[in-house]
N, C-alpha and C positions, 0 to 999 in steps of 0.2 A: 067108646071106641068099638068099634063089631071085632065080635071073635068071628075067629072060622075054626069052624070044626073039621073033624074027620072025615065028614062025609064031603063041606064043601071043597076042603082039600082032595077028594078024589074025585067029584066033578068036575073040577080045574084038571086033573092030568086029564080027567076024558076029554073035555072042550081040545086042552093041548094034543093030545091024540087022535083027536077029530081033523083039526087042524093039520097036525102033520101027515095024514094019511090026503086029505084034500092037496096035499099041497104036491105030493107025489105023485097023486093018480090025477093032477090035472095040470101044474104047472111044469113038473118034474118034465112032462113028454116034451111039451114047447119048446122047455130050455132044450131040454135034447136036439128038438128039431132046428132050433134058432144054431145051436151050437154050430149043426152040418151044413147051416145054409153059410153059417160063416167062412168056414173051412173051402166050403164050397169056391164062397166068391174071393177067400185069399190063393184059392187055387185058381181062378182065373186071373184072377189080378197078375199073380205072380206067370201065366202064360202071354197076356196080353202085354207082361214087359218085356218079359223073352222073344218075345216077337217084334214087340216097338225095339230091342236094341238092334237088334239083328236086321233091322229095316233100317236102324239110325248106320251102324258098322256100314250097310251096303250104300246108301248115301253118300257118305264120308271116304268113301272106297272111292268110288267113284267119281266124286271131285275134287280125291289127290288124284286118281289119273284122269282128271280132265284137266288140272290145276296145272301136274307136273308135264304134259300135252304141252299147254300155252307157253309153261315156263321153256320149255326146249324149243319151242319156235321160233320165242322172242328172242331168245339167246340164242340161237342159229342167225336170226336175222341181223342182231346186234351186232353178232362178231359180224357180220356180209357190210354190212355201214360199217364198221369201226375198217374192218379190210380196204373197202373202198376209201376211205378218207383219208387213211395213211398213207395209201396207191396217194392221190390227188397232190396230199401235202409234201412228199417225197418230188415228186413231178414237180410243183412248187418251188420246193428248196432247190432242186436241182438247176431250176430254169434261173433264178434268183444270187445260184453260187454261179451262172454262167455270164450272168450280166455284170455281177461284181468285178469277175477278172475282164469282161470284156474295157467295164469302165475304167477300172485299172490299168488297163493297159491301153486306154488312150490317155487318159490320167498321167499316166509315165509319158508317152508319145509328144505330150502337148505340152511336159515341161519339157525335155529335150530339144521340144522344137521351136520351146520360148529361147531356154538358153541362148542354141545358137542362134538363134535372130537377135539375141541381147547382145553376143560375140561380134557380129558383123553390122551391129548395128553402131555399138563399140569404135569398130575398127572403121566406119566410115569415117563416125565422127573428128576421129584419130585425125584423118585423112584431110578431113576439110577445115579440120583445125590447123594442120600441116599445111595447108593451099590458102588460107586465111593469114597465115602468117608469115606467105611467101611473096602473096598478093601486099600484104601492108607492109613489108620491106620494097618489094619494089614501088610500091605510093609513096614513100617516104622520099625514097631513091629519087622516082619521080619531080617529089616537091621541093625536094634539095638543088634536085639540076635546072629546074623553071627558077628558084630562086636566083642561084647562079648567072641565069643566064639573065635575070631581069637585074640586077647584080653591074652586070661588065656592059649589059646595053645603056643602063643609064649612067655608065662611067661612059659609055662611050660618046653619048648622046652631051655630055657637061665640057 
């Protein structure tokens, strides 16, 4: 094992001091310059971020305005179509109601006429039935008369 002496220790301290001086003289200014560059880049990034945010907000505002305008126009057109359809549907409803009233009136009229014709037909059938009964009586009477005449003639001839 080697032993260090005081002069070796002093020499080590001298190297340390020299190394520290080199670091302070050469590297420290570069580190400060790098820090300054980093700060400058941070400021540029912050500026670019602010500009980008402003532009995005502007585009968002324009899109919102255009979308709201389109929505308003579409709503107006849809309301117009809805109003026209409602008018046409109401008109069709009125026509259907009118047709229903007319059909109901005609059906009621046909029922009344049918009932009337049925009454007339029944009255005519009764009249014809009474007449048939009268003709039937007359026919029986005629047959009876003929049979009696035949019987009388047969008696007379005999």
